C-alpha positions, -999 to +999 in steps of 0.1 A: -024-140+099-036-166+078-014-188+051-033-172+023-028-138+037+008-140+041+014-157+006-012-126-010+011-098+012+040-115-001+027-115-037+010-078-038+047-064-024+063-070-058+062-036-078+055-051-111+024-069-095+014-039-076+015-019-109-005-041-130-031-047-103-036-007-102-034-004-138-062-029-144-084-014-118-078+022-124-068+023-161-084-004-180-051-020-181-033+007-201+004+007-183+001+039-167+017+030-130+052+019-139+069-007-115+104+013-115+083+046-102+072+025-069+090+030-037+083+004-006+069+024+020+067+017+060+039-004+069+029+017+100+011+046+104+005+070+132-028+080+134-035+114+159-069+108+175-094+142+165-113+152+196-105+117+215-108+123+252-072+109+256-056+125+228-031+092+223-020+084+187-025+045+177-005+028+155-021+015+125-007-012+103-017-018+065-008-049+046+015-030+017+021+006+011+039+021-017+046+058-031+043+069-067+064+093-082+050+107-111+067+139-133 
């Protein structure tokens, strides 16, 4: 991973920055997603292949993964 990628990942992993980015992109800047409603999630993901001959699970990685709790 390059230095720029590592810096970007660390920057976006902050809940306030993450919320700002998605609020701008999805809601035109309106503060719908609040940082306190975001929860850090495990960045590894198990993908179960569908119709694969080996049927072996594949592990995938994401840079940043957050869950949003909305009531």
